[in-house]
C-alpha positions, 0 to 999 in steps of 0.5 A, spaced: 768 312 844 761 310 847 760 307 854 762 299 854 762 299 846 755 301 846 753 300 838 749 305 834 743 301 831 739 302 824 733 306 825 729 310 820 734 308 814 740 311 818 745 309 824 743 312 830 745 311 837 740 307 841 738 313 846 731 315 845 728 322 848 722 320 852 716 324 849 713 328 854 706 330 853 703 337 853 709 341 851 714 338 855 717 336 849 717 340 843 721 341 836 727 344 839 728 339 844 727 333 840 730 336 834 736 337 838 736 330 840 736 327 833 741 332 831 746 329 836 745 322 833 739 319 837 732 318 836 728 325 838 721 324 840 715 330 838 709 329 843 703 329 839 699 330 845 696 337 844 702 340 842 703 348 841 702 351 834 704 358 832 702 364 829 705 368 823 709 372 828 712 365 831 708 366 838 704 360 841 697 360 839 693 359 846 688 353 846 682 356 847 675 353 847 669 358 846 664 353 843 658 351 847 658 344 847 663 339 849 663 335 843 664 342 839 670 343 844 673 336 843 673 337 835 677 344 836 681 340 841 683 335 835 684 340 830 689 344 835 692 337 836 693 335 829 696 343 827 700 343 833 704 336 832 705 337 825 708 344 826 712 341 831 714 335 827 716 339 821 721 344 825 724 338 829 726 335 822 729 341 820 733 342 826 735 334 826 738 336 819 739 329 816 741 326 823 738 321 828 731 320 827 724 323 829 719 319 832 712 322 835 709 320 841 701 319 843 697 316 848 692 311 846 687 314 852 687 321 849 681 324 846 681 322 839 687 319 839 686 315 832 684 321 829 690 325 831 695 320 829 692 319 822 691 327 821 699 328 823 701 322 819 698 324 813 701 331 813 708 329 815 709 323 810 717 322 810 718 326 816 716 321 822 720 315 823 716 312 828 710 312 833 711 310 840 704 309 844 702 307 851 697 309 856 692 304 854 692 298 850 693 301 843 691 295 838 690 299 832 697 302 832 700 297 828 694 297 823 695 305 822 703 304 822 702 300 816 697 305 812 702 310 813 708 306 812 712 308 819 715 304 824 711 303 831 714 302 838 708 300 843 709 302 850 708 296 855 709 295 862 709 287 862 710 281 858 703 279 859 701 286 856 705 285 850 703 278 849 696 280 848 697 286 843 702 281 839 697 276 839 691 280 837 694 285 832 701 286 832 703 279 829 700 281 822 705 287 822 711 285 825 716 288 820 714 295 822 715 294 830 721 297 830 722 296 838 718 295 844 718 300 850 718 297 857 716 303 861 717 301 868 711 302 872 715 304 879 720 308 876 718 312 870 714 319 870 707 321 867 702 315 867 704 308 869 702 301 867 701 298 874 696 292 873 691 290 879 696 284 880 702 289 882 703 293 888 704 300 887 708 300 894 713 294 892 717 296 886 720 290 882 727 290 879 726 291 872 731 286 870 727 280 871 721 283 868 725 285 861 728 278 861 721 275 861 719 280 856 724 278 851 722 271 853 715 272 851 718 276 844 722 270 843 716 265 844 712 269 839 717 269 834 719 276 834 726 278 831 732 278 835 734 284 832 728 288 835 730 292 841 727 293 848 727 300 850 728 301 857 724 307 860 724 309 867 730 311 872 735 311 867 740 316 869 748 313 868 749 308 863 754 305 867 749 303 872 746 298 866 752 295 863 750 288 865 744 290 860 748 291 854 751 285 850 747 281 855 744 275 851 738 274 856 736 281 854 738 281 847 738 288 844 737 293 849 736 301 848 735 306 853 730 312 853 731 318 857 725 322 859 727 326 865 734 328 864 732 332 857 728 336 861 734 340 864 737 342 858 738 349 854 733 346 849 728 344 853 721 348 852 719 347 860 719 354 863 725 356 868 721 355 874 720 348 873 727 347 871 729 350 877 725 346 881 728 340 878 734 342 882 731 342 889 728 335 889 730 329 894 729 322 894 722 320 895 719 327 892 716 324 886 709 320 888 706 315 885 699 316 885 692 315 883 688 321 882 689 322 874 682 322 871 685 317 866 684 312 872 691 310 871 697 311 876 702 316 875 708 319 878 709 327 879 712 331 884 709 331 891 707 338 891 702 342 894 697 340 888 698 333 890 697 334 897 691 338 896 688 332 892 690 327 898 687 332 903 681 332 899 680 324 899 681 324 906 675 328 907 671 323 905 665 318 908 661 313 905 653 314 905 647 310 904 640 313 900 636 309 905 637 307 913 641 301 913 646 297 917 651 302 921 648 308 917 643 310 922 644 317 922 642 323 917 648 327 914 646 334 916 652 338 913 654 339 906 648 336 903 641 339 901 636 334 903 635 328 908 636 322 904 644 321 906 645 316 911 652 315 915 655 312 921 655 316 927 662 317 927 662 319 920 657 324 922 662 327 927 667 327 922 663 331 917 661 336 922 668 337 924 670 338 917 664 343 916 667 347 922 674 348 918 670 351 912 669 345 908 662 346 908 660 343 901 659 335 900 660 332 893 658 325 891 663 321 888 662 315 883 664 310 889 658 312 894 662 317 898 661 324 899 668 328 899 668 335 903 671 341 900 671 349 901 666 353 897 672 356 893 674 348 891 667 346 889 666 352 884 673 351 881 671 343 880 664 345 877 667 350 873 673 345 870 668 340 869 663 344 865 669 347 861 671 340 859 674 339 852 674 332 852 682 331 852 681 324 854 678 318 851 675 316 858 675 322 863 673 320 870 673 327 872 668 330 867 664 323 865 666 324 858 667 319 853 670 320 846 665 316 842 658 313 842 654 317 847 659 321 850 658 319 857 662 314 861 655 313 865 659 314 871 658 320 876 663 325 875 669 324 880 671 331 884 677 327 887 680 328 881 682 334 876 682 337 869 689 334 867 689 338 860 688 345 864 694 343 869 698 341 864 697 347 859 698 351 865 705 349 868 708 348 861 706 355 859 709 358 866 704 357 871 706 355 878 710 349 880 706 348 886 699 348 884 699 344 878 701 337 876 708 337 875 710 330 872 717 327 873 721 320 873 723 317 880 730 319 879 729 326 878 732 327 885 739 326 882 739 332 878 741 335 885 746 329 886 750 329 879 756 333 879 754 335 872 749 340 874 753 343 879 754 351 879 747 351 876 750 348 870 744 347 864 747 343 858 745 343 851 742 337 849 748 335 845 752 336 851 747 331 855 747 326 849 755 326 849 755 325 857 750 320 857 755 316 852 761 316 856 757 312 861 755 318 866 
């Protein structure tokens, strides 16, 4: 008996539980975890963001980029992405054995997103039930879904964003919109859809926001049967019992991104799983260092603290003597045309004395001070860019037209592909970006995980269905 009479829904031609595995990019979700989630009766989600593929012996093929130009490396990235996602979908589908459903997840802001999505759907016809897609405004999602006759599930963070997508494109392919994912910008892990009108430091209750989303959907004529999937902060279903069978909200389903990380089938390394058990409230930081330009939520580890420190060592400058910029900067930069305030000159000299001797310009007419080793890493990573984003603040790459954003590369950011590949394949949990939802501290508090217990996906889904 499911919690509070939670009812299965019709999806992908069969009845499934309204429990969706969040599709965490770059190998944090793969065929093993998503196939097991579907086999347990839910909707498993294969990440189609630079997924792993395998050699003849079943070993993961390292994603290496030896091409000389960034554009050639970008084309290689797309090949890796399609090959990996296709392999993951096929394996997940086999594991599911006719139960549940398999979705794929893509970020609209990933480099070559449309090519990757079309390439994967072309080679997985009949295997993929639907596509979830966020991180940007994926207007063309419905058109691509129609071409391959799959469901689409847009990920949005506000009623306003949904209305814009619906009116511009989705109303023309309404029959394939299987659900709308409300990803809470203050609770979800990974990239978050905070708008300029919202305060990152003032979380809003999701209930009124989801109620407003349902009201917008009704006003636009969206079928009442289309569920809203609550994503971000969902742990115990009993904490959401007032959402279930609530006429104000209509049909509701729930997405789990963080909890499936700590399962036997989860592909993340053991060190990452162990770290999840140690987190306390507040250990996940909503920050804006991502080269996407979006806010994102990740564990507040050494990697993020170093980025915070780097941005603290920052001063504005002018190329001419003007206003309060009355003195020439004499550390960190070559040449005499950087004018700063006397106070900032003293700060720059103090940072240089501590070993942060290299000044790097930012797109915002400021200079950040870094060590020679940091500068070398930043320059090497920028030079090795393989175009993993449609627009990258860190390298100034753009995946179309003239292939440049036209802005100075930003040394306050980082190569997201490098760090996510590293942590997913056994790298440090202190010195890499470690995405997690803001409820991750509950692993430490939830008795289900006591005595170092790691459930199978089936045990987790069964547990969730009890309300816990």
